[in-house]
C-alpha positions as CSV (number, residue, x, y, z in Angstrom):
1,M,123.8,145.1,77.9
2,S,120.6,143.1,77.9
3,K,118.7,141.1,80.5
4,I,117.5,137.8,79.1
5,S,114.8,136.1,81.1
6,L,113.4,132.6,81.0
7,E,110.6,132.6,83.5
8,G,108.1,130.0,84.7
9,M,110.0,126.9,83.5
10,E,108.1,124.0,85.0
11,F,109.7,120.7,86.0
12,F,108.7,117.6,87.9
13,A,111.8,116.6,89.9
14,Y,113.0,114.7,93.0
15,H,114.7,117.3,95.2
16,G,114.2,117.3,99.0
17,C,115.6,116.2,102.3
18,F,112.8,113.7,103.0
19,S,113.3,110.3,101.4
20,E,109.7,110.4,100.2
21,E,110.4,113.6,98.2
22,Q,113.2,111.8,96.4
23,I,110.8,108.9,95.5
24,I,107.5,110.6,94.7
25,G,108.8,114.0,93.5
26,T,107.0,117.3,93.1
27,H,106.6,120.3,90.9
28,F,109.2,123.1,90.6
29,I,109.2,126.4,88.8
30,V,112.5,127.9,87.7
31,D,113.1,131.5,86.8
32,L,116.3,132.6,85.3
33,W,117.7,136.1,84.5
34,I,120.9,136.6,82.6
35,D,122.9,139.8,81.8
36,A,124.8,139.6,78.6
37,N,126.1,141.9,75.8
38,T,123.7,141.4,72.9
39,A,125.0,144.3,70.8
40,E,126.2,142.1,67.9
41,A,122.9,140.2,67.8
42,E,121.0,143.5,67.8
43,E,122.9,144.7,64.7
44,T,123.2,141.4,62.8
45,D,119.9,139.5,63.6
46,M,122.0,136.3,63.9
47,L,121.2,133.7,66.6
48,S,124.9,132.8,66.6
49,K,125.7,136.2,68.1
50,T,123.6,135.8,71.2
51,L,122.6,133.2,73.8
52,N,120.4,130.4,72.4
53,Y,117.3,130.3,74.7
54,Q,116.7,126.6,73.9
55,E,120.2,125.6,74.9
56,I,119.8,127.5,78.2
57,Y,116.4,125.7,78.8
58,L,117.9,122.3,78.1
59,L,120.8,123.0,80.5
60,V,118.4,123.9,83.3
61,K,116.3,120.8,82.5
62,E,119.4,118.6,82.7
63,Q,120.4,120.0,86.1
64,M,116.8,119.7,87.4
65,A,116.8,116.0,86.5
66,I,119.7,115.3,89.0
67,K,118.4,114.5,92.5
68,S,119.5,116.8,95.3
69,K,118.5,117.3,98.9
70,L,118.8,121.1,98.8
71,L,117.6,123.8,96.4
72,E,120.8,125.6,97.2
73,H,122.7,122.7,95.6
74,V,120.5,122.7,92.5
75,G,120.7,126.4,92.1
76,Q,124.5,126.4,92.4
77,R,124.8,123.6,89.8
78,I,122.6,125.5,87.3
79,L,124.6,128.7,87.7
80,K,127.9,126.9,87.4
81,A,126.8,125.0,84.3
82,L,125.6,128.2,82.7
83,M,128.7,130.2,83.4
84,E,130.9,127.3,82.1
85,K,128.9,126.8,78.9
86,F,128.3,130.4,78.1
87,P,131.3,132.5,79.1
88,E,129.7,135.6,77.5
89,I,127.3,135.7,80.5
90,I,128.2,138.7,82.7
91,N,125.7,138.0,85.6
92,A,123.1,135.3,86.2
93,E,120.4,134.9,88.8
94,V,118.2,131.8,89.3
95,K,115.1,131.3,91.4
96,I,113.9,127.8,92.2
97,S,110.4,127.4,93.7
98,K,109.3,124.1,95.2
99,M,105.5,123.9,94.9
100,N,103.4,122.6,97.8
101,P,106.4,121.7,100.1
102,P,105.7,119.1,102.8
103,L,106.1,121.4,105.8
104,G,103.0,120.3,107.8
105,G,100.5,122.9,106.5
106,K,99.1,124.6,103.5
107,L,101.9,126.5,101.7
108,K,102.0,127.5,98.0
109,N,105.8,127.3,97.6
110,V,109.2,127.9,99.0
111,S,111.8,129.6,96.9
112,L,115.6,130.1,96.8
113,T,117.3,132.8,94.7
114,L,121.0,132.6,93.9
115,K,123.2,135.0,92.0
116,T,126.6,134.8,90.3
117,G,128.7,136.7,87.9
118,H,131.0,139.7,87.8
119,E,129.0,142.3,89.7
């Protein structure tokens, strides 16, 4: 069993409940942790025997490009798409951070973490 991590993926996207957020957009950081069996890849050194990190990144990028009001909705879409495309995933966890959210004061970010899988 291995934990594959893609951390600090940066996106400019249009998620938020305020109409302005869906027009002007903001920066997001996505961290993703995946549990998978990588025993075959460890022995064979073949990319086809493990999860392709580029494909995972592109899947996250695709989901981040779809406007949503809630981070919960974005996170659920990312996890659902991952589990559908890569059935070899045992568990997955995603953290989405919205940088400089418009909450009426100075705030670095707000974050949401969601998990899925066969725990």
